[in-house]
N, C-alpha and C positions, 0 to 999 in steps of 0.2 A: 275462903281461906286467908283474906289478910287478918280476918278479925281470929282469926283461928291459930295462924302461925306466916306472922311477920315477918322474921327471918325465909321460914323457907321460901314468901309468896318473890323477899325481895331479891333473894339471894337469884332464882327463875326469874326475875323481872332485869333486872340489872346485863345479865346476861342476853334475853331475847328484846328487850323495849325496855332501854334506860330511861330514855326522857317520861313513858308513862310512869313506870314506878317512880321517877322522879318527883311527878306533879303528884304519887297518890302519898304518898311520905308528907310533902308541904304540904296536903290535905287536913290528913290527921295531924299534923303540925299547929293544927290550927284548935285543937279538940281535945286531943290524947297527946298533948305535949310528953308527958313523962315514958310513953307505949316508945314515939320517935325518938329521946335521949338515949333511954336503954338500947336503943338497938344502934343507935350509932355512939356508946362506949365500947359495945361490944363490935363493929365493926367500923372501921375509923376512914371516913373518906368526908375528909377536910372541906374538898372543891363541891360536893353534894351538901355538903351541910349545913354551909354556909347559907346558899342557896334558900336549904330546905329552912334552917332559923327566920332568915328573913319572911316568910309566911306564920310563922311562932310571932315572932315579935309584934305582932298587927295585934291578935288579942290576947299575949303573956312574957309581955314587954321584957318582962325581973325576969323572970327563964331564961329567958335567949340572951338577954346581956348575961345574968352567970354562963350562959355554954359560952360566953364569946371569950370572957375573962378563961377561961379553963385550957380553952384552944389555945388564944395567945400563950398561955403562960407552956404549955405544950412546945407551941414553935408552929407559927406558918410561915408558909414559903411563900412565892412569886406568883407561884398560879393560882394561889389561895385569893393570893390579893383579887383576883380580877373579880374574884364572885363577891365579892363583899359589899358592892355601892349595893344594894335593894337590902340588906339589914340596916349598914348603918343610914340611910334616910328614913326606916321605917323606927329606928329603932328614938333618931334626931326627933322625928313624928311623936311617939308616942309620947317617950321619955328624955325628954332633953336635959334634965339636970343630971339623971339617975346616968347617965350617958357621958356628958359631959366629964364627970367625977373619975370614968377610966379610962379615959383616951391617954392621960399620960403612964398609964401600963402597956399601950398596945405600942411591936414595933413598927417602925419605919418599910414600904411607904405606906403603911395601914394605920399610922397616926395622923396624917398628914391627910391623909382619905376622908379618915371622921372626922379632924378639927373641918375640915372642909365644908361640909356636910354638913355639920351644926353651926356654924356661923354660918350657912346658907337657909339655913332651918331660923334663925335666930333674924337674919335678914328679912325673911317675912315676915316676921311678929312687930319687927320695931326696927326698922329700915336704915334712918338716919343717926341712932341712936347707935346703931351698931355700924355703922359707915361710920362714923366719931370715935370710937375704941380704935378702929383699924389706925386711919390717922394718924395717931400715937405709934403704932408699930414698921418699923422697919423695912418689916417685910408685908405690912396693910396692903399694899396696893398687889402683890401678886394673890395672897389669899383671896382681898375681895374677886380677880379676875375666875379665880379657880372654884369660889366659891357661888357665882351669879350664875353657873350652871341650876342653882338648886334654888331657885326663886321663881316662884311659882306666874308673879304677876311682875315683867321685866320691866314696867311703869313706873315702876317704883324709884329705879330713880334720878328719873329727874325730883322726887324729894331733895334729891341732893347735890344734881350737877350744876345750879351757879355755883355752888362752894367749894368742887372739887380744886385741887393743885391743879398746875397744867400740866404735870405730868402723867397723871391721870386722866385727863380730858386725852391727850396724845397719845396713850394705849387704848383708849377705849375707841377712839374712830379707827386707830389699825388694826384693833379687832372687833369690827362691828359685827360682824356676825354672832358673835358671841353675848351681843348685848339685845341686838336687836333681832326683835322674832316677828309673825306676823301679827299678831293682840298690837301693839305696841308700832310697827310699821309707819300708821299715821300720826301720832305725837311728834313720831321722828322728824317724816317729811316734815309735818308744820312749824317744828319750832325754829326758833330765829337764832340759827349756833352760834352767828357770829358775833351777835350779842353775850352769849355763854360762853365765849373765849374761843371757840374754834378756827382754824387755820382754816383756808379755801381750801386746800387738798386734804383736811379731816373732811369740809363741807364735803365733800365730792364720795369719801369713798361713805361716807353716813347714808345719803341719799341714794348712793346704789343701794346698801343695803336694805335700807325704808324700801325700796320700790321691791326689790326683791320678796319682799313682805304681804306688799302691794298686790302685786303682780299675781296675786293664791288668788285674791277672787274677784278684782279688779284689775285683770289683764290688758284692755283696752287701751284705759289709763297710764299703766306703767308703762307701757310699750312708747306713746307718744312720749309721755315726759323723760325718757331713757336717754334722748336725743342730744340732750342739753348737760347729760353730765358726763365731765370728763370719766372713762374710762381709768381708773387709779392701778390695775394688775397688770405684771408683766404677757399673761398668758390670754388679756381676755377674759380672766375668772367674772368681774361685776355686773359683766353684761349677760354672761352667760349664766348665770345664775336668776336673773330676770326672765330672760327668752327662755328658760326652762321651765318658773315655776307660768311661766302663762299660755306653753302649750302644755304644757301633761294636765294627761286629762279632757282636750281639746281639740286631739289632731286635725278633728274634722272641719277646724277652723287656720289649720296650718297656713294657707296660703293667703287668707284673708290677713292674719297679723305679719306676715312676714312681710306684705307690700306697702304694712304702715308703718315699717323701718323707716329712715331716713336715707342711710347710711348704707352706700356696697358692701363695707365692711362687715355694721350687724345681720343684713341679708342673710352676707355666704357663712357669719357666724351661726344664724338663726338654723341653716340649712345643712348643719357640724352638728346640731341640738338634734333639730330631727333624724340624724343617720343613728344619734343613739339613747334615741326612743324607740322601742321597739313597737312595729307596724299592729300588733297582734297583743296589744298591754290590752287585759280585762279583767276588773276588780272578782270579774265570779272563781275566775281559773286561779287569780291570788287567793281567796276566802280559802280552794282547799288546800294548799299547802299549807301543810299543818307539820310533818314528816322530813327532817333531813336528803330519803330517800324519794318523796314527793319534788323536794325542792331541786334536786341533782335529773330528775326526771321534765319537768319545765323546764332548768336549763341546758338541759343538752337537747331538747325538743324543738321544733321547728313552730308547735302550736302552742297556746296556754297561755300564762303567767306571760306577760312580759319582766322584759327587763329591768324597770324603774321599780313593779311592784314587788320582784325576787330581792334587791337590795334593798329597799326599806323591810321587810321580813327582816333581815338580818340584824337590825339595827332593837328590833325586835323582842328577837326568841334570847330567850334561858340559858344559860352554859351551858344543858344540859343535852342541848338539842342543837346549839354552839360547836360542840367540843364531839359531838357526832358528824356532826355534816363536815369536821376539819380531816376527821375520820376519812372519811370518803374520797376530800377531797384529795388527799396523800398516795389514795391507793387509785385512782385513776393513771390511763396512759396519758403521753406527755397530748395529744394531741387535742383531746377532750378534756385537759387540767387547763389548755390555755385558753379553749373558752367559757372554761368556770369561770376560771381566771380573772376573764376581763368582763364578765356579770360584778365579780366583789368588789371589784376593785374599784369600778366607774360609781359607789355610791359613798363619795367621800367631800362632794362640793354642799358646804355651808350647811353638814351639818356637825351632831355634835362627836364627840369624841366615836371613833368607829369601833364595834370588836375584834381584836387581835389575829379573827379569820381574815380579815381582809388587810392586815398587814400584810401574815403568811401570800396572800394571792397576791399583791403589790411586788413583797420579792419573787412570787417563782419570776412572774410580767418582767423584773430589771433584769433578772439574771438568763430570758431564756428569749428576748423582745431588738430585735432586728430593727437598727433604725430606721428610722420613716425619710421621706423624701426632707425635710424640713431637718431632720437633724436631732430631734428628738424621741426619746423612745415613747412607746405606745403610755410606760407608766410614767412617766413624769410629772405629768400634772395629779394623778391620785397619789404617787409618795409626796409631793408636797400641799396637799392640803390631807393626806394623813398626817405629817409630821405635824403642820399647826396647828391641824384641831385639836393634835394632843399636846401641844404647848404649852395651852394656856392652864392645863389642868397638873401636867405632867412632863419638862423640859425635860428632866434628866430620863425617864425613859424613853423619851422620843429620839433624845441621843444615844443613849442603849443599842434603839431597832433600827437608825442610819449605821451604827457602824458595820451590823449584820447585811447589809445593802453593799452587792460589787458594782467598780468605781462603775461609774459611768451617769450621766446628764442626770434621770432618777434620784441617784445619792447625792449629784450635785445642791439638785435645785431640792431634794429634803433639806439639807444643809444650812443654804438660804434661806429658806421659811422659818428654819427654828432660830436660825439665831437674829431674825426680824424680827420673832415674836418675841422672845425669851431677851431681848434689851429692850423694846417697850418695857416692859414693867419688873423687869430685875440684870440690868447692866450690866454689873459688877460678876455673877455665877454667869453669865453669859459669854463674857468675859473670858473667863477660866477658863470656861468649855468651846471659845472661841482661840486662846491658845493653843487646844491641843491639837490644835486641826493641821495638820499638812501646812509647809508655807504655800505650795502653790495654789491647792484650794483656799488659804486665808484671800490669798489674793483675788480670785474668783470671788467670793463670798462682798470684798469689798467693791467691786466693781457694782453690783448687784444692789447692795441691800445699804452699802457707803455710811455700815453702824461698825461700831468697834467695840 
């Protein structure tokens, strides 16, 4: 059917199984790019096509680049922007010079994302040389922070760490989760941070994040070392992430690990972490969750994949499946929608930018959750972390998302986090955004962040 009538197959497929149909087109794009391009010429769908072009770029980067230019000239929307990352990453890897030559022709925010990804690829190839170029740009720190996400070996930062300007070091410490991963955690933990120019508070931030990475492979050591490190986040997020990484996949040792913690504060925190990790987590159950329908079945059921696995899937799914899951989410009755939203909203701790669907879930909880006993809505932590992660790469989009939230603690803490993160690497732009906030909100933000 596909060989004889691609149009007929796609017409039926997008009505009955859009995810599988997108996968078929993506596979064809690697071997028969002409047929796929002809199809989209007759049946435009920018969001789907950008995802398919990402696969085309693997074997046919010139064709994919040419088609990207055509789509850009015709006009791409904000929704299209969310599907561009994989295409840009493959073009930057397969044809960096040609990709760099056309970036100027892209409209915002496509242009900024493309530049960040290309610089990230260049940082992979020649880290020190590329950083020296960025030092000469007034927006160099902002670009470096955004592009660092695309660096495969996060440890390459040590090639330049000793020579970084003070404001760069401060930003790295304030946004340590963006710079320290599991592979580089030991190197950060063992580094002489004071000799490199970091303050005591900066050291605590970096060491907490390094322990979160160490906890994945050596939980006992991470939990013992954690006792000597100051908590730097008002909500206790530093120790939360360390404990969560230590417990994940090891629930049978939860009692042993909790007993190792020296303070009752950390032990109470560990018990809350356990409440957030479903007792029935199972990798086998998660492995059979391949469609939005299966995801919802697991989320609404009492057995099967745990919350952690379901959240993790959202960070790896393609745009077509996320879009279909979003459609299902919006049709759920309120009691079930809340149950699903709580799972979606819980997956933003210490991670990269979450998909827009997670933002939708947090927004729903912010508008429909009663305050807890301590006065904080359940969505507060998720809103603050969602914005914090997004602010590193696209602070303006983070600000736009905040404006969609109802008044309350989730919105306030999202504003506080955006101001803190943005000020670290672009204080002028952050200041302009800060001045658009109501006077009362500015006062509350000042109380926490002490930054203007």
